[in-house]
N, C-alpha and C positions, 0 to 999 in steps of 0.2 A: 439601353444600349451599356454594352462596354468602353474602358476608353482602348482598347483595340479596335470594335469594330469602326469609332469616333473616326481613330486614323488613319485605319483605309478609306474611308468613307471620305474623309477631305483630302489622302494623297489623290484619288483619284479625280472628283473636283478639279485640283491640281491641274492634272497632267490631260485634264478634259479643258481648260484652260489654256494650256501653253498651247495644243494643238489648234485651237479655234482661232489665238493668236496668230499662230504658223501660218495657216490658210486664209485668214485674210489679207496679213502681209501678201501673201501668194500675188498675183497678178492675174494670173488667170481665176482664183478664185470670186465662185459666185453666190449672193449672199443668200442664204437656202429663204429670212424670212422675206426681205423680196420678191422671189418665185415662189412665193406662197398666197404674199397677197395680191400674182399681174392672174392666179389662178382659182381665187376668191372671185377675185371682180370675175374675173372670165362668168365663173359659175353664178354668174349673179344675176348679170347681164342676159341668160339662157332662161325663154321662159315656157313654161305651157302652154302652148293659145296652137288651135285647130290650127291649120295648115291646110292648102290642098294637095294634093299628094303624096309623093314618099318623104311621111316626117314624120320624126322623134315622136307628136304626139301621136299620129294616128299607129305607127305601129304599138307601142305598150296598148293603146285601147283594142286593134284587133288581135295579142296578142290576150290580155285576158280573157277577150269573147271566146275567145278560143278554148281557151283552159275551162270555161264554167261549161264551154256546150263537149268537152271528153268526160269531164265531172258527170256530168245527167249521162251520156252514155253508159255511165258502167253503174250510176246508180241505178237506169232502164234494167239492164243486165243482171245487177243480182237482183235487185226485188222482183222480176217478173219470169226471174229462173230458164229465159231464152233466148238467143242475142239476138240484138240490136236489130237486124235485117233481120231475124225474124219478128216480130217483137212488132214493127212498122211495113211490113210486109208487101219489104222488096225479095226476101225468096220464102 
């Protein structure tokens, strides 16, 4: 890097530091790191466990099986050169 780039980088850093100091002095300022830590704690508490009913785990599992079934139908139609309904004997 040349000296101009280093100077502009240091100026930007100084401006960022000054703005962060002003934010911290403001009474309504919420520390971003504290908020991020709280989000991390909440995400750690959430576990993928099976629960009966409408749960996150059930929805993800159902979606994955739906994707597998959709791809299976597409592959059947590609390899058999006829529609799935005709191949299954429905039509």
